C-alpha positions in Angstrom: 99.0 60.7 84.2 100.3 57.9 86.4 103.9 59.2 85.7 103.2 61.7 87.5 100.5 60.4 90.4 103.8 58.8 91.1 106.1 61.9 91.4 103.6 64.0 93.8 105.0 62.2 97.1 108.4 63.3 96.0 106.6 67.0 95.7 105.4 66.4 99.3 109.0 65.8 100.6 110.1 69.1 98.7 107.2 71.3 101.1 108.7 74.4 102.5 108.2 74.9 106.8 106.1 77.3 105.8 103.7 75.9 103.7 101.3 73.6 105.7 100.1 70.4 105.2 96.6 71.4 104.2 97.8 74.0 102.4 100.1 71.4 100.6 97.4 69.3 99.7 95.0 71.8 98.0 98.5 72.7 96.1 98.6 69.5 94.8 95.2 69.0 94.5 95.6 72.1 91.9 98.5 70.4 89.8 96.1 67.5 89.4 92.9 69.7 88.2 95.1 72.1 86.2 97.0 69.3 84.5 93.8 67.6 83.2 93.2 69.7 80.6 96.8 69.0 78.7 96.4 65.0 79.7 93.0 65.2 76.9 94.2 67.2 74.7 97.5 65.4 74.4 96.2 61.5 74.4 92.3 62.2 74.1 92.7 64.3 71.1 90.0 62.2 69.5 87.6 63.5 71.7 88.8 67.4 71.7 86.4 70.1 69.8 89.7 72.3 69.0 92.9 71.2 67.7 95.1 73.6 69.8 95.5 73.1 73.3 94.2 76.9 74.1 92.7 75.4 77.2 95.2 73.1 78.0 97.5 75.9 78.4 95.9 77.9 80.8 95.6 75.4 83.1 99.3 74.5 82.6 100.0 78.7 83.5 97.5 78.1 87.0 100.1 75.2 87.1 103.1 76.3 86.9 102.5 79.8 88.2 99.9 79.4 91.0 100.5 75.6 92.3 104.2 74.3 91.8 106.3 77.5 92.9 105.7 76.7 96.4 107.3 73.5 96.9 110.1 75.5 95.5 111.5 78.6 96.6 112.4 80.5 100.2 110.9 82.9 101.9 114.0 84.6 102.4 113.5 85.5 98.8 111.0 88.5 99.9 112.6 91.6 101.1 110.8 95.4 102.9 112.2 98.2 101.7 111.5 101.2 104.0 111.4 104.6 102.2 111.5 107.2 103.8 113.3 105.2 106.1 112.6 106.7 109.5 109.5 106.7 108.6 109.0 102.9 109.4 106.5 102.1 106.5 107.9 99.0 104.4 107.1 98.8 100.7 107.5 95.0 98.8 105.6 92.3 98.9 106.2 90.3 102.1 104.9 86.6 103.3 105.2 84.2 106.6 103.0 81.5 104.7 101.6 80.1 102.1 97.7 79.9 104.2 95.3 77.6 103.2 92.8 80.5 102.8 94.5 81.2 99.7 95.8 77.7 98.1 91.9 77.7 98.5 91.2 80.1 96.3 93.8 78.7 93.4 91.6 75.5 93.6 88.4 77.1 93.5 89.6 79.7 90.6 91.4 76.6 88.6 88.0 73.9 89.3 85.6 76.9 88.2 87.5 77.7 85.1 87.6 75.1 84.1 83.7 74.1 84.6 82.6 77.0 83.2 84.8 75.7 79.8 83.8 71.9 79.7 79.9 72.8 80.8 79.8 74.7 78.0 81.6 73.7 75.2 79.6 70.5 75.3 76.6 72.5 75.2 77.9 74.6 72.0 76.3 73.1 68.1 79.6 72.0 66.9 78.2 71.7 63.3 77.9 76.0 63.3 81.6 77.6 61.8 81.5 80.8 62.4 84.4 81.9 60.5 85.0 81.4 56.7 87.3 83.1 54.3 88.6 82.5 50.4 90.8 80.4 49.3 94.3 81.5 48.3 94.7 81.0 44.7 98.4 82.1 43.9 101.0 79.9 46.9 103.0 82.4 45.6 101.1 86.1 45.6 100.5 85.0 49.2 103.4 83.8 51.1 105.1 86.6 49.4 102.8 88.7 51.6 103.0 86.9 54.4 106.9 87.2 54.0 106.3 91.3 53.8 103.9 91.4 57.0 106.7 89.6 59.1 108.7 92.1 57.8 106.6 94.7 59.0 106.2 92.8 62.6 110.0 92.9 62.8 110.6 96.2 62.3 108.0 97.0 64.8 110.2 95.5 67.2 113.5 97.3 66.4 112.0 100.4 65.3 111.1 103.1 68.5 109.1 105.2 66.5 107.0 102.8 65.4 106.4 101.0 68.9 105.7 104.2 70.1 102.5 104.1 68.0 99.7 102.9 70.2 97.3 101.4 68.4 99.6 100.0 66.4 101.7 98.3 69.0 98.2 96.9 70.2 97.7 95.5 66.3 100.9 93.8 65.9 101.3 90.9 68.3 98.6 89.0 66.5 100.0 90.0 62.8 103.4 88.3 64.4 101.8 85.0 65.4 100.3 85.2 62.2 103.0 85.2 59.8 105.3 83.3 61.6 102.6 80.2 61.7 101.7 80.2 58.8 105.9 80.3 57.4 107.0 77.7 59.9 103.2 75.7 59.0 104.1 75.7 55.5 107.7 74.7 56.8 106.3 71.6 59.0 104.5 70.3 55.9 107.0 70.1 54.1 106.8 73.1 51.4 109.1 75.3 52.2 111.8 75.3 50.0 115.0 75.4 51.6 116.3 79.2 51.4 113.5 80.4 52.6 113.8 77.9 55.3 117.5 79.3 56.1 115.6 82.1 56.4 113.2 81.7 58.5 115.4 79.3 61.2 118.5 81.7 61.1 116.9 85.2 61.0 113.6 85.5 61.5 113.8 83.1 64.6 116.8 84.6 66.2 115.3 88.0 65.6 112.7 87.6 67.4 113.9 86.5 70.5 117.1 88.2 70.6 114.9 91.7 70.6 113.3 90.4 74.0 116.6 89.1 75.4 118.2 92.5 74.3 114.9 94.3 76.3 115.3 92.3 80.1 111.9 91.1 78.6 112.1 87.0 78.5 108.4 86.0 78.6 107.7 86.9 75.2 110.7 85.3 73.8 109.3 82.1 76.0 105.9 82.2 74.5 107.0 82.6 71.1 108.3 79.1 71.2 105.2 78.1 72.9 103.2 78.7 70.3 105.0 77.3 67.3 105.7 74.2 69.8 101.3 74.2 69.5 101.6 74.2 66.3 104.2 71.6 66.0 101.8 69.7 68.1 99.4 70.3 65.6 100.8 69.0 62.6 102.7 66.3 63.8 100.4 64.7 66.5 103.3 63.2 68.4 102.8 63.2 71.6 106.7 62.2 72.5 107.9 64.9 70.4 106.8 68.1 72.1 107.3 66.8 75.3 111.1 66.3 74.6 111.0 69.4 73.1 109.1 70.7 75.6 111.7 69.8 78.6 114.6 70.0 76.5 113.3 74.4 76.5 112.0 74.5 80.0 115.6 72.5 80.9 117.8 73.9 78.9 117.0 76.6 76.8 115.1 78.6 79.2 117.8 78.8 81.6 120.2 80.0 79.0 117.9 82.7 78.2 118.0 84.0 81.5 121.6 83.7 81.7 122.1 85.5 78.5 119.4 88.0 79.6 121.4 88.3 83.1 124.9 88.9 81.0 123.7 91.6 78.9 122.1 93.8 81.7 125.7 93.2 83.2 127.3 94.6 80.5 124.6 97.3 79.7 125.2 97.9 83.3 129.0 98.2 83.1 128.6 100.3 80.0 126.7 103.4 81.8 128.7 102.4 84.8 132.2 102.2 84.2 133.6 102.0 87.1 132.0 98.8 88.4 133.4 95.8 87.6 131.4 92.8 85.9 132.5 89.2 86.4 131.9 87.4 83.4 132.0 83.3 83.0 135.7 82.4 81.6 137.0 79.1 81.7 139.1 80.5 84.1 136.3 81.7 86.4 136.2 79.6 90.1 133.4 76.9 89.9 131.9 78.0 93.3 131.1 80.8 91.7 130.0 79.4 87.9 127.7 77.4 91.1 126.5 81.0 92.6 125.7 82.5 89.5 123.3 78.9 88.3 121.5 79.7 92.2 121.0 83.4 91.3 119.3 82.6 88.4 117.3 79.5 89.2 116.3 82.3 92.4 115.5 84.7 89.5 113.2 82.2 87.4 111.5 80.9 90.5 110.9 84.6 91.4 109.3 85.2 88.8 107.2 82.1 88.3 105.4 82.5 91.6 102.5 84.4 91.4 101.1 82.7 93.9 103.0 84.8 96.4 101.9 88.2 95.8 98.2 86.2 95.9 99.0 85.9 99.7 100.4 89.3 100.2 97.1 90.7 98.9 95.1 87.6 101.3 96.6 89.4 103.6 95.8 93.1 102.9 92.7 93.0 101.6 90.2 93.2 103.1 91.6 94.0 106.8 93.8 96.8 105.4 92.7 97.6 102.0 88.7 97.1 101.7 87.6 95.0 97.8 87.7 97.5 95.1 84.6 96.4 93.8 85.4 96.7 89.9 88.0 99.6 90.1 90.7 98.0 88.1 88.1 97.1 85.5 87.0 100.9 84.3 88.7 100.7 81.2 87.1 97.6 80.0 84.3 100.1 78.5 87.0 102.7 77.0 89.6 100.6 75.7 87.2 98.6 72.5 87.0 102.2 71.2 90.6 103.1 68.7 93.0 105.6 70.4 93.2 107.1 67.0 89.2 108.2 67.6 90.1 109.5 70.6 92.9 110.5 71.0 92.3 111.3 75.0 91.0 107.5 75.3 92.1 106.6 79.5 95.1 104.4 79.5 96.0 101.7 80.7 98.2 102.6 83.8 96.7 100.1 86.2 99.9 97.6 87.1 101.5 101.6 87.8 98.2 101.9 90.9 98.3 99.2 91.5 102.0 98.8 92.7 101.6 102.3 94.8 97.7 101.0 96.3 99.7 97.9 97.5 102.6 99.7 98.5 104.6 97.4 96.3 106.7 99.8 94.9 109.0 102.8 96.0 106.8 105.5 96.7 109.3 107.5 94.4 109.1 105.2 91.4 106.7 106.5 89.0 107.7 103.4 85.9 107.3 100.3 87.1 104.3 98.5 86.2 103.4 95.5 88.7 101.1 92.5 86.8 98.0 92.1 88.1 96.7 88.3 87.1 93.3 87.7 86.9 92.9 85.4 90.0 94.3 87.9 91.7 92.1 90.8 90.1 89.2 89.1 91.2 90.3 89.0 94.5 91.0 92.2 95.3 87.9 93.6 93.2 84.9 90.9 95.5 86.7 88.1 97.0 86.5 84.7 97.3 83.5 84.7 95.7 84.7 87.6 92.6 86.9 84.6 92.4 84.4 81.9 91.2 82.1 83.8 90.1 85.0 85.3 87.5 87.0 82.6 86.5 83.3 80.6 85.8 82.9 83.4 83.2 86.1 82.9 81.8 86.0 79.9 81.5 82.7 80.4 80.0 84.3 82.9 78.0 86.9 80.7 76.6 84.8 78.3 75.1 82.7 80.6 73.8 85.8 82.2 71.7 87.4 78.5 70.9 84.3 76.9 69.2 83.7 80.2 67.1 87.7 80.3 66.3 89.9 77.0 67.0 87.3 74.4 64.7 89.4 71.1 63.3 87.1 72.0 60.3 89.0 75.1 60.0 91.6 75.6 56.8 95.0 76.3 58.1 95.0 80.1 57.2 91.5 80.2 59.5 93.1 78.3 62.2 96.2 80.7 62.0 93.6 83.4 62.8 92.1 82.5 65.0 95.3 81.2 67.0 96.8 83.9 66.7 94.5 86.1 68.6 93.5 84.0 71.3 97.2 82.2 72.1 97.9 85.2 74.2 94.9 84.6 76.8 96.7 81.6 78.2 98.8 83.8 79.8 96.9 85.5 82.4 98.8 87.4 84.3 98.7 91.5 83.6 95.1 92.5 84.3 91.6 91.7 82.8 91.4 95.0 80.9 94.3 94.7 79.3 94.7 92.3 78.1 90.6 91.8 77.0 90.4 95.0 76.2 91.7 95.3 72.3 90.9 91.6 71.4 88.1 93.1 69.0 89.9 96.2 67.9 92.5 92.6 66.9 90.3 90.9 65.2 88.8 92.9 62.8 91.8 94.4 61.8 94.1 90.8 61.7 90.6 89.0 59.5 90.6 92.2 57.4 93.9 92.2 56.6 93.7 87.9 56.3 90.9 88.9 54.2 92.9 91.0 51.8 96.1 89.0 51.4 93.6 86.1 50.0 91.9 88.3 48.0 94.9 90.1 46.5 96.6 86.1 45.8 93.6 85.9 43.6 94.5 88.0 41.5 95.9 87.1 38.1 94.7 83.4 38.6 96.2 80.6 40.2 100.1 79.7 39.7 99.8 76.5 38.0 95.7 76.2 37.0 94.6 71.9 38.7 91.8 70.1 39.1 88.9 70.2 41.8 91.6 68.1 43.6 94.2 70.6 43.6 91.8 73.5 44.4 90.7 71.1 47.7 94.7 70.9 48.9 94.8 74.2 48.5 92.0 74.7 51.3 93.5 72.4 53.9 96.6 72.5 53.4 99.1 75.7 53.8 100.4 77.3 50.0 103.8 75.7 49.1 106.9 77.3 49.1 108.8 77.5 45.5 112.4 78.4 45.2 111.7 81.0 42.7 109.7 83.4 45.5 114.0 83.7 46.2 114.9 83.5 42.8 115.4 80.6 42.4 113.9 76.5 40.9 110.7 77.0 40.7 111.2 79.0 37.4 113.3 75.6 36.0 109.7 73.9 37.6 107.7 75.7 35.7 110.1 75.1 32.2 110.2 71.5 32.7 106.6 71.4 33.2 106.1 73.5 29.8 108.5 71.3 27.7 106.6 68.0 28.8 103.4 69.4 28.1 104.8 70.7 24.7 106.1 67.4 23.9 102.5 65.4 24.5 100.3 68.4 22.6 103.1 67.4 19.9 102.3 63.1 20.2 98.6 63.9 20.2 98.9 66.5 16.9 101.0 63.5 15.4 97.8 60.4 16.6 95.3 62.6 15.0 97.0 63.6 11.7 96.8 59.4 11.0 93.2 58.7 12.3 90.5 59.1 9.9 88.7 62.3 9.6 85.5 60.5 11.2 86.9 58.7 14.3 89.1 62.5 14.9 85.1 64.2 15.7 84.4 61.3 17.5 86.7 61.9 19.6 86.1 65.1 21.8 90.2 63.8 23.1 91.6 64.2 19.9 92.8 68.7 18.9 
């Protein structure tokens, strides 16, 4: 924290000419406030109620997407189009400055979010536990079910017909997180065999990331990595390693993913329009061209994360040109809780399209593109500054309640991963509220029911290797091991060795009992 505070003067030196001193001070204050939960989680974790960084990652989201970009972006990256050209009616996001009003809204929203969270979290009774799931008796059966669940998730990602089913699409996100997270934690605890480890890292993880790059969606791939990093910190408790991995990913891996996505997009464009010449970087490519590519990728990344520019644009438009919407974007909260298979005509989520045209961000002829509506922006365009403060306060309180019920240090790995898989997407508050939380109840019912059935199925047929109370307790708090015989190898040999050792011990006891007098055998309960 002290090192970061010492770096703030250098951040001030990066201030752009369209950011006045007062807005810059407000944004720097937002950075300090937004990073506070991360500092508390990393260095004062013993005082934290939750073992996973739910509020810490949420604060980090507002630092990265709202507070930091004005120090690095260029105003010329945002331009206006006209349709029709002679109309003079522009479309697109433009801004002249990051105003003190906008910076104050961001700071006030983040302070309200953290205030709602911390005030309520310290008052909730920690001794009460709301979620209890049965134990898995058979380690092999439970983990086999996990792999089947993960295979179903990957099939959903790669089969368009499955992705076209709305109810299935809604439930697959937490299911994928849960299955991958459980297997990852098994690997972290040293219970995953070599073949299973190879399958996870050489097959599952690349397939999970590759489909998103192919579709030009880098964000889901990034969130998947952040999800695993949070679990890594939970198991290892090593801040240095987690921070080093996070920096490595942000500086090296994420830009490479962005470059790969851009190159793939160029290749697909060349397939669609063969006459276009697509430039591919090779060893003979001039250095200037490579640097141009790097600058383009930097511009795309910074534009992508500059949600404060969208907020500034909306502050310019509302309420002067567009009146407050008074909750119009949140109407689907009343209907999203009903599954679509029960209500086929349920209203669809089209807020992104509606918002893009309402604020003339999209070309009037564009009927496909959806503009993300972050929670902070949504509160403002509906209810103004007061709505931001009260809305973010309620969001923080709701996050405290959800964390209290679903993320507790006393939970088993299965219970913890179930809750984390449901709550993790809420740290990325970039899409409209009804879209992100409208289906949360359905997702919770689906995932908890599925996990409960998996655990019950693992109890059929008894345990793999019956043991004492110590083994039962260990099974509760640790992920079941991954014997290699699930993929066909050494578990069988291990059980044969155990069986052979047991027969030898039984033979020794029998021989000893045969040499004992009858009365001594009767009094010794350990004798056969």
